[in-house]
DSSP file (Angstrom, degrees, kcal/mol; ACC not computed):
  #  RESIDUE AA STRUCTURE BP1 BP2  ACC     N-H-->O    O-->H-N    N-H-->O    O-->H-N    TCO  KAPPA ALPHA  PHI   PSI    X-CA   Y-CA   Z-CA
    1    1 A X              0   0    0      0, 0.0     2,-0.3     0, 0.0     0, 0.0   0.000 360.0 360.0 360.0 142.7  -50.2   -9.5  193.6
    2    2 A X        -     0   0    0     72,-0.0    23,-2.3     1,-0.0     2,-0.4  -0.571 360.0-152.8 -72.7 132.0  -51.3  -11.8  190.9
    3    3 A X  E     -A   24   0A   0     -2,-0.3    72,-2.4    70,-0.3     2,-0.3  -0.914  11.8-167.0-110.8 129.9  -51.0  -15.5  191.6
    4    4 A X  E     -Ab  23  75A   0     19,-3.1    19,-2.4    -2,-0.4     2,-0.6  -0.855  21.3-140.8-118.0 151.9  -50.5  -18.1  188.8
    5    5 A X  E     +Ab  22  76A   0     70,-1.7    72,-2.1    -2,-0.3     2,-0.3  -0.967  49.4 144.2-104.8 115.5  -50.7  -21.9  188.5
    6    6 A X  E     -A   21   0A   0     15,-2.4    15,-3.1    -2,-0.6     2,-0.4  -0.861  48.8 -87.9-145.6 176.9  -47.8  -22.8  186.3
    7    7 A X  E     -A   20   0A   0     -2,-0.3     2,-0.5    13,-0.2    13,-0.2  -0.778  24.3-161.2 -96.0 137.1  -45.2  -25.4  185.5
    8    8 A X  E     -A   19   0A   0     11,-2.7    11,-2.6    -2,-0.4     2,-0.4  -0.974  23.5-131.8-112.8 127.9  -41.7  -25.4  187.0
    9    9 A X  E     +A   18   0A   0     -2,-0.5     2,-0.2     9,-0.2     9,-0.2  -0.652  33.8 159.7 -92.6 134.2  -39.3  -27.4  185.1
   10   10 A X  E     +A   17   0A   0      7,-3.4     7,-2.1    -2,-0.4     2,-0.1  -0.718  28.2  70.3-128.8 176.8  -37.0  -29.9  186.7
   11   11 A X  E    S-A   16   0A   0     -2,-0.2     5,-0.2     5,-0.2     2,-0.1  -0.417  79.2 -53.9 102.7-174.9  -35.0  -33.0  185.4
   12   12 A X  E >  S-A   15   0A   0      3,-1.0     3,-1.9     1,-0.2     2,-0.2  -0.288  72.1 -65.2 -91.9 179.8  -32.0  -33.4  183.2
   13   13 A X  T 3  S+     0   0    0      1,-0.3    -1,-0.2    -2,-0.1    -2,-0.0  -0.481 125.0   6.2 -66.2 133.3  -31.3  -32.1  179.8
   14   14 A X  T 3  S+     0   0    0     -2,-0.2    -1,-0.3    -3,-0.1     2,-0.1   0.634 120.5  80.9  64.8  16.3  -33.7  -33.7  177.2
   15   15 A X  E <   -A   12   0A   0     -3,-1.9    -3,-1.0     2,-0.1    -1,-0.1  -0.475  66.5-177.1-146.5  73.9  -35.6  -35.3  180.2
   16   16 A X  E     -A   11   0A   0     -5,-0.2     2,-0.3    -2,-0.1    27,-0.3  -0.306  10.4-178.0 -76.0 157.6  -37.9  -32.7  181.6
   17   17 A X  E     -A   10   0A   0     -7,-2.1    -7,-3.4    24,-0.1     2,-0.4  -0.953  15.4-151.3-148.8 130.9  -40.1  -33.3  184.7
   18   18 A X  E     -AC   9  40A   0     22,-2.4    22,-2.9    -2,-0.3     2,-0.4  -0.861  11.4-150.8-117.6 142.1  -42.5  -30.5  185.9
   19   19 A X  E     -AC   8  39A   0    -11,-2.6   -11,-2.7    -2,-0.4     2,-0.7  -0.890  21.8-134.2 -98.7 140.0  -43.9  -29.5  189.2
   20   20 A X  E     +AC   7  38A   0     18,-3.3    17,-2.7    -2,-0.4    18,-1.3  -0.865  41.5 176.3 -92.4 118.0  -47.3  -27.8  189.0
   21   21 A X  E     -AC   6  36A   0    -15,-3.1   -15,-2.4    -2,-0.7     2,-0.5  -0.803  36.9-133.1-127.8 159.6  -46.9  -24.9  191.4
   22   22 A X  E     +AC   5  35A   0     13,-2.6    12,-1.9    -2,-0.3    13,-1.5  -0.977  44.6 154.1-107.2 120.6  -48.7  -21.8  192.6
   23   23 A X  E     -A    4   0A   0    -19,-2.4   -19,-3.1    -2,-0.5     2,-0.1  -0.932  49.7 -85.4-147.0 164.3  -46.4  -18.8  192.5
   24   24 A X  E >   -A    3   0A   0     -2,-0.3     3,-1.1   -21,-0.2   -21,-0.2  -0.476  42.7-121.6 -66.9 147.2  -46.5  -15.0  192.2
   25   25 A X  T 3  S+     0   0    0    -23,-2.3    -1,-0.1     1,-0.2   -22,-0.1   0.826 107.6  51.1 -65.3 -34.7  -46.7  -13.9  188.6
   26   26 A X  T 3  S+     0   0    0    -24,-0.3    -1,-0.2     2,-0.0     2,-0.1   0.447  87.6 101.1 -91.4  -1.6  -43.5  -11.8  188.6
   27   27 A X  S <  S-     0   0    0     -3,-1.1    -4,-0.0     1,-0.1     6,-0.0  -0.485  82.5 -95.0 -80.9 155.1  -41.2  -14.5  190.1
   28   28 A X    >   -     0   0    0     -2,-0.1     3,-1.0     1,-0.1    -1,-0.1  -0.193  38.6-103.7 -63.2 163.4  -38.8  -16.5  188.0
   29   29 A X  T 3  S+     0   0    0      1,-0.2    -1,-0.1    -6,-0.0    -2,-0.1   0.917 116.4  32.2 -55.4 -53.7  -39.9  -20.0  186.6
   30   30 A X  T 3  S+     0   0    0    -22,-0.1    -1,-0.2     2,-0.0     3,-0.1   0.170  91.8 117.3 -98.8  15.3  -37.9  -22.1  189.1
   31   31 A X  S <  S-     0   0    0     -3,-1.0     2,-0.4     1,-0.2    -4,-0.0  -0.161  82.9 -66.6 -74.7 177.1  -37.9  -19.9  192.1
   32   32 A X        -     0   0    0      2,-0.0    -1,-0.2     1,-0.0     2,-0.1  -0.496  59.2-150.1 -68.7 123.3  -39.5  -20.9  195.4
   33   33 A X        -     0   0    0     -2,-0.4   -10,-0.2   -10,-0.1     3,-0.2  -0.381  22.0-116.7 -87.7 169.2  -43.2  -21.2  194.8
   34   34 A X  S    S-     0   0    0    -12,-1.9     2,-0.3     1,-0.3   -11,-0.2   0.832  95.2 -10.3 -70.8 -31.5  -46.0  -20.5  197.3
   35   35 A X  E     -C   22   0A   0    -13,-1.5   -13,-2.6     0, 0.0     2,-0.6  -0.941  57.4-135.3-164.4 142.2  -47.1  -24.1  197.1
   36   36 A X  E     +C   21   0A   0     -2,-0.3   -15,-0.2   -15,-0.2     3,-0.1  -0.923  24.4 175.9-101.7 122.0  -46.4  -27.3  194.9
   37   37 A X  E     -     0   0A   0    -17,-2.7    25,-3.3    -2,-0.6     2,-0.3   0.476  56.9 -30.3-110.1  -2.2  -49.8  -28.8  194.1
   38   38 A X  E     -CD  20  61A   0    -18,-1.3   -18,-3.3    23,-0.2     2,-0.3  -0.980  54.8-105.7 174.0-174.3  -48.7  -31.7  191.8
   39   39 A X  E     -CD  19  60A   0     21,-2.0    21,-2.3   -20,-0.3     2,-0.4  -0.901  14.7-156.7-135.4 158.3  -46.3  -33.1  189.3
   40   40 A X  E     -CD  18  59A   0    -22,-2.9   -22,-2.4    -2,-0.3     2,-0.7  -0.958   1.6-166.8-142.8 118.7  -46.4  -33.8  185.5
   41   41 A X  E     - D   0  58A   0     17,-3.0    17,-0.7    -2,-0.4   -24,-0.1  -0.907   4.5-168.1-103.6 107.8  -44.2  -36.3  183.7
   42   42 A X  E     +     0   0A   0     -2,-0.7     2,-0.5   -26,-0.3    -1,-0.1   0.609  59.5  96.4 -76.3 -10.6  -44.5  -35.6  179.9
   43   43 A X  E    S-     0   0A   0    -27,-0.3    15,-0.4    15,-0.1     2,-0.2  -0.685  80.8-121.4 -81.1 123.0  -42.8  -38.8  178.8
   44   44 A X  E     +     0   0A   0     -2,-0.5     2,-0.3    13,-0.1    13,-0.2  -0.395  36.2 178.1 -64.4 132.0  -45.3  -41.5  177.9
   45   45 A X  E     - D   0  56A   0     11,-3.3    11,-2.4    -2,-0.2     2,-0.1  -0.962  34.9 -95.9-133.2 153.5  -45.0  -44.7  180.0
   46   46 A X  E     - D   0  55A   0     -2,-0.3     2,-0.5     9,-0.2     9,-0.2  -0.400  41.2-115.1 -67.1 142.6  -47.0  -47.9  180.1
   47   47 A X    >   -     0   0    0      7,-1.3     3,-1.3     1,-0.1     6,-0.2  -0.656  14.5-151.6 -78.1 122.0  -49.7  -48.1  182.7
   48   48 A X  T 3  S+     0   0    0     -2,-0.5    -1,-0.1     1,-0.2    -2,-0.0   0.746  97.2  49.0 -67.5 -19.4  -48.9  -50.8  185.3
   49   49 A X  T 3  S+     0   0    0      1,-0.0     2,-0.5    -3,-0.0    -1,-0.2   0.395 101.5  69.7 -95.4  -0.2  -52.7  -51.2  185.9
   50   50 A X    X   -     0   0    0     -3,-1.3     3,-0.6     4,-0.1    -3,-0.1  -0.971  58.7-165.0-124.8 124.9  -53.8  -51.5  182.3
   51   51 A X  T 3  S+     0   0    0     -2,-0.5    -1,-0.1     1,-0.2    -3,-0.0   0.388  72.7  89.6 -95.1   9.3  -52.8  -54.6  180.3
   52   52 A X  T 3  S-     0   0    0      2,-0.1    -1,-0.2    -5,-0.1     3,-0.1   0.674  93.5-127.1 -72.1 -21.0  -53.6  -53.0  176.9
   53   53 A X    <   +     0   0    0     -3,-0.6    -2,-0.1     1,-0.3     2,-0.1   0.491  55.5 151.7  86.5   3.5  -50.1  -51.7  176.6
   54   54 A X        -     0   0    0     -7,-0.1    -7,-1.3     1,-0.1     2,-0.3  -0.396  41.5-126.9 -68.4 147.7  -51.3  -48.0  176.0
   55   55 A X  E     -D   46   0A   0     -9,-0.2     2,-0.3    -3,-0.1    -9,-0.2  -0.706  27.3-174.7 -95.4 147.6  -49.0  -45.3  177.0
   56   56 A X  E     -D   45   0A   0    -11,-2.4   -11,-3.3    -2,-0.3     2,-0.5  -0.960  26.0-123.4-139.0 159.2  -49.9  -42.4  179.3
   57   57 A X  E     -     0   0A   0     -2,-0.3     2,-0.4   -13,-0.2   -15,-0.2  -0.878  36.8-120.2-100.5 133.3  -48.4  -39.3  180.6
   58   58 A X  E     +D   41   0A   0    -17,-0.7   -17,-3.0    -2,-0.5     2,-0.4  -0.587  31.9 178.2 -85.3 128.3  -48.4  -39.2  184.5
   59   59 A X  E     -D   40   0A   0     -2,-0.4     2,-0.5   -19,-0.2   -19,-0.2  -0.952   4.0-176.3-131.3 107.8  -50.2  -36.3  186.1
   60   60 A X  E     +D   39   0A   0    -21,-2.3   -21,-2.0    -2,-0.4     2,-0.4  -0.918  15.4 167.7-106.2 129.7  -50.3  -36.2  190.0
   61   61 A X  E     -D   38   0A   0     -2,-0.5     2,-1.3   -23,-0.2   -23,-0.2  -0.994  40.7-134.1-147.2 133.9  -52.4  -33.3  191.4
   62   62 A X     >  -     0   0    0    -25,-3.3     4,-2.5    -2,-0.4     5,-0.2  -0.729  27.4-169.9 -81.6  96.8  -53.8  -32.4  194.7
   63   63 A X  H  > S+     0   0    0     -2,-1.3     4,-2.3     1,-0.2    -1,-0.2   0.776  78.0  57.5 -66.7 -26.8  -57.3  -31.6  193.5
   64   64 A X  H  > S+     0   0    0      2,-0.2     4,-2.1     1,-0.2    -1,-0.2   0.951 111.7  41.3 -65.5 -48.1  -58.5  -30.1  196.8
   65   65 A X  H  > S+     0   0    0      2,-0.2     4,-2.4     1,-0.2    -2,-0.2   0.850 111.8  55.4 -68.4 -36.9  -55.7  -27.5  196.8
   66   66 A X  H  X S+     0   0    0     -4,-2.5     4,-2.3     2,-0.2     5,-0.3   0.935 109.5  48.1 -67.5 -41.5  -56.0  -26.8  193.1
   67   67 A X  H  X S+     0   0    0     -4,-2.3     4,-2.6    -5,-0.2    -2,-0.2   0.943 109.8  53.8 -58.2 -44.4  -59.7  -26.0  193.6
   68   68 A X  H  X S+     0   0    0     -4,-2.1     4,-1.5     1,-0.2    -2,-0.2   0.923 110.2  44.1 -49.3 -52.4  -58.8  -23.9  196.5
   69   69 A X  H  <>S+     0   0    0     -4,-2.4     5,-2.6     1,-0.2     4,-0.4   0.856 113.8  50.0 -69.4 -35.5  -56.3  -21.8  194.5
   70   70 A X  H ><5S+     0   0    0     -4,-2.3     3,-0.9     3,-0.2    -1,-0.2   0.884 109.6  54.5 -67.6 -38.1  -58.7  -21.5  191.5
   71   71 A X  H 3<5S+     0   0    0     -4,-2.6    -2,-0.2    -5,-0.3    -1,-0.2   0.794 106.7  49.2 -65.2 -29.7  -61.4  -20.4  194.0
   72   72 A X  T 3<5S-     0   0    0     -4,-1.5    -1,-0.3    -5,-0.2    -2,-0.2   0.453 128.8 -92.5 -91.7  -0.4  -59.3  -17.6  195.4
   73   73 A X  T < 5 +     0   0    0     -3,-0.9     2,-0.3    -4,-0.4   -70,-0.3   0.639  64.5 158.9 107.6  15.3  -58.4  -16.3  191.9
   74   74 A X      < -     0   0    0     -5,-2.6     2,-0.6    -6,-0.1    -1,-0.3  -0.579  35.1-137.2 -76.7 130.3  -55.2  -17.9  190.9
   75   75 A X  E     -b    4   0A   0    -72,-2.4   -70,-1.7    -2,-0.3     2,-0.2  -0.774  12.6-143.5 -89.7 116.5  -54.9  -17.8  187.0
   76   76 A X  E     -b    5   0A   0     -2,-0.6   -70,-0.2   -72,-0.2   -54,-0.0  -0.566  17.0-120.6 -78.0 147.1  -53.6  -20.9  185.4
   77   77 A X     >  -     0   0    0    -72,-2.1     4,-2.6    -2,-0.2     5,-0.2  -0.185  36.2 -97.2 -68.4 175.1  -51.3  -20.6  182.3
   78   78 A X  H  > S+     0   0    0      1,-0.2     4,-2.0     2,-0.2     5,-0.1   0.904 127.1  47.1 -70.6 -39.8  -52.4  -22.2  179.0
   79   79 A X  H  > S+     0   0    0      2,-0.2     4,-1.9     1,-0.2    -1,-0.2   0.905 114.1  46.2 -65.5 -40.7  -50.3  -25.3  179.8
   80   80 A X  H  > S+     0   0    0    -75,-0.3     4,-2.6     2,-0.2     5,-0.2   0.862 109.8  56.2 -69.3 -36.0  -51.6  -25.6  183.4
   81   81 A X  H  X S+     0   0    0     -4,-2.6     4,-2.4     2,-0.2    -2,-0.2   0.923 107.2  49.5 -59.3 -45.3  -55.2  -25.0  182.0
   82   82 A X  H  X S+     0   0    0     -4,-2.0     4,-1.6     1,-0.2    -2,-0.2   0.941 113.0  45.6 -59.8 -49.5  -54.7  -28.0  179.7
   83   83 A X  H  X S+     0   0    0     -4,-1.9     4,-1.2     1,-0.2    -2,-0.2   0.864 112.4  50.1 -64.5 -37.6  -53.5  -30.2  182.5
   84   84 A X  H  X>S+     0   0    0     -4,-2.6     5,-2.7     1,-0.2     4,-1.3   0.823 109.6  52.5 -70.2 -31.7  -56.3  -29.1  184.9
   85   85 A X  H  <5S+     0   0    0     -4,-2.4    -1,-0.2    -5,-0.2    -2,-0.2   0.834 104.7  55.4 -74.0 -28.8  -58.9  -29.7  182.2
   86   86 A X  H  <5S+     0   0    0     -4,-1.6    -2,-0.2     1,-0.2    -1,-0.2   0.854 109.5  47.4 -65.7 -34.4  -57.5  -33.3  181.7
   87   87 A X  H  <5S-     0   0    0     -4,-1.2    -1,-0.2    -5,-0.1    -2,-0.2   0.738 120.7-112.2 -78.8 -25.6  -58.0  -33.9  185.4
   88   88 A X  T  <5S+     0   0    0     -4,-1.3    -3,-0.2     2,-0.2    -2,-0.1   0.592  85.7 112.3 106.9  13.3  -61.5  -32.4  185.2
   89   89 A X  S   <S+     0   0    0     -5,-2.7     2,-0.3     1,-0.1    -4,-0.2   0.786  78.2  29.6 -89.8 -27.4  -61.2  -29.3  187.2
   90   90 A X  S    S-     0   0    0     -6,-0.7     2,-0.2    -9,-0.2    -2,-0.2  -0.898  86.4-101.4-128.3 152.4  -61.6  -26.7  184.4
   91   91 A X        -     0   0    0     -2,-0.3    -6,-0.1     1,-0.1    -5,-0.1  -0.586  49.2-109.0 -68.7 137.1  -63.5  -26.6  181.1
   92   92 A X        -     0   0    0     -2,-0.2     2,-0.8    -7,-0.2    -1,-0.1  -0.422  19.3-128.3 -74.1 148.1  -61.1  -27.2  178.2
   93   93 A X        -     0   0    0    -15,-0.1     2,-0.3    -2,-0.1    -1,-0.1  -0.861  31.5-154.3 -91.7 109.3  -60.2  -24.4  175.9
   94   94 A X        -     0   0    0     -2,-0.8     2,-0.1     1,-0.1     3,-0.1  -0.632   7.8-127.2 -89.8 144.5  -60.9  -25.8  172.5
   95   95 A X        -     0   0    0     -2,-0.3     2,-0.6     1,-0.1    -1,-0.1  -0.297  48.5 -75.7 -75.1 168.7  -59.2  -24.5  169.4
   96   96 A X        -     0   0    0      1,-0.2    -1,-0.1    -2,-0.1     0, 0.0  -0.621  46.9-167.9 -70.5 117.4  -61.2  -23.5  166.4
   97   97 A X        +     0   0    0     -2,-0.6    -1,-0.2     2,-0.1     2,-0.1   0.385  47.0 114.4 -90.3  -0.2  -62.4  -26.8  164.9
   98   98 A X  S    S-     0   0    0      1,-0.1     2,-0.1     0, 0.0    -2,-0.0  -0.462  77.4-104.9 -73.2 142.0  -63.7  -25.5  161.6
   99   99 A X        -     0   0    0     -2,-0.1     2,-0.3     1,-0.1    -1,-0.1  -0.430  35.2-121.5 -68.2 141.9  -61.7  -26.7  158.7
  100  100 A X        -     0   0    0     -2,-0.1     2,-0.4    -3,-0.1    -1,-0.1  -0.621  19.4-152.0 -82.1 139.8  -59.5  -24.1  157.2
  101  101 A X        -     0   0    0     -2,-0.3     3,-0.1     3,-0.0     2,-0.1  -0.943  23.3-115.2-112.6 138.9  -59.9  -23.1  153.6
  102  102 A X        -     0   0    0     -2,-0.4     3,-0.1     1,-0.1     0, 0.0  -0.378  38.7 -98.9 -70.7 146.7  -56.9  -21.8  151.7
  103  103 A X        -     0   0    0      1,-0.1    -1,-0.1    -2,-0.1     2,-0.1  -0.287  45.4 -96.2 -62.8 151.9  -57.1  -18.2  150.5
  104  104 A X        -     0   0    0      1,-0.1     2,-0.2    -3,-0.1    -1,-0.1  -0.416  40.1-117.5 -70.7 143.6  -58.1  -17.6  146.8
  105  105 A X        -     0   0    0      1,-0.1    -1,-0.1    -2,-0.1    -3,-0.0  -0.526  34.0 -98.1 -79.0 151.2  -55.2  -17.1  144.4
  106  106 A X     >  -     0   0    0     -2,-0.2     4,-1.8     1,-0.1     3,-0.2  -0.265  30.3-115.5 -61.7 154.1  -54.9  -13.8  142.5
  107  107 A X  H  > S+     0   0    0      1,-0.2     4,-2.9     2,-0.2     5,-0.3   0.861 113.3  59.5 -61.2 -38.2  -56.2  -13.7  139.0
  108  108 A X  H  > S+     0   0    0      1,-0.2     4,-1.5     2,-0.2    -1,-0.2   0.896 108.1  44.7 -59.7 -42.5  -52.7  -13.1  137.6
  109  109 A X  H  4 S+     0   0    0     -3,-0.2    -1,-0.2     2,-0.2    -2,-0.2   0.910 114.3  47.0 -70.1 -44.0  -51.5  -16.3  139.0
  110  110 A X  H >< S+     0   0    0     -4,-1.8     3,-0.8     1,-0.2    -2,-0.2   0.874 114.2  48.1 -65.1 -39.1  -54.5  -18.5  138.0
  111  111 A X  H 3< S+     0   0    0     -4,-2.9     3,-0.4     1,-0.2    -1,-0.2   0.834 112.4  49.5 -73.3 -29.7  -54.5  -17.0  134.4
  112  112 A X  T 3< S+     0   0    0     -4,-1.5    -1,-0.2    -5,-0.3    -2,-0.1  -0.119  72.9 114.2 -99.4  37.4  -50.7  -17.6  134.0
  113  113 A X    <   +     0   0    0     -3,-0.8    -1,-0.2     2,-0.1    -2,-0.1   0.520  42.8 112.5 -89.1  -1.2  -50.5  -21.2  135.1
  114  114 A X  S    S-     0   0    0     -3,-0.4     2,-0.1     1,-0.1    -3,-0.0  -0.432  81.0 -98.1 -65.6 149.3  -49.5  -22.6  131.7
  115  115 A X        -     0   0    0      1,-0.1     2,-0.2    -2,-0.0    -1,-0.1  -0.416  38.0-124.6 -74.0 144.8  -46.0  -23.9  131.7
  116  116 A X        -     0   0    0     -2,-0.1     2,-0.3     1,-0.1    -1,-0.1  -0.549  25.9-102.9 -88.5 157.2  -43.3  -21.5  130.3
  117  117 A X        -     0   0    0     -2,-0.2     2,-0.4     2,-0.0    -1,-0.1  -0.594  32.4-138.2 -72.4 125.8  -40.9  -22.4  127.5
  118  118 A X              0   0    0     -2,-0.3    -1,-0.0     1,-0.1     0, 0.0  -0.792 360.0 360.0 -93.2 134.8  -37.4  -23.3  128.7
  119  119 A X              0   0    0     -2,-0.4    -1,-0.1     0, 0.0    -2,-0.0   0.358 360.0 360.0 -97.3 360.0  -34.6  -22.0  126.6
């Protein structure tokens, strides 16, 4: 069976809290996982050890167990991959950073760009 590292949502409405879990791929999101390897709180909070006042999102992770599960072939979801790359366990998946250029307009639109007479 395929094993995934993914997030299981807990918390109240409009106040999510996530467990980082290892579970079989076909089980429901909040069913009993094989193992809970960490937590993720997506709401920014001030750091009690930093006086700069910067906010951070709390990620608690058992790195030894996460390395074990990745080593035996557990596949992280995209969100779990992003969190694991923040901790430093995986290489980040970067988006295409090249600037996008808008597509060229058809000649009919470019040639008829003069304002029309209103009646």
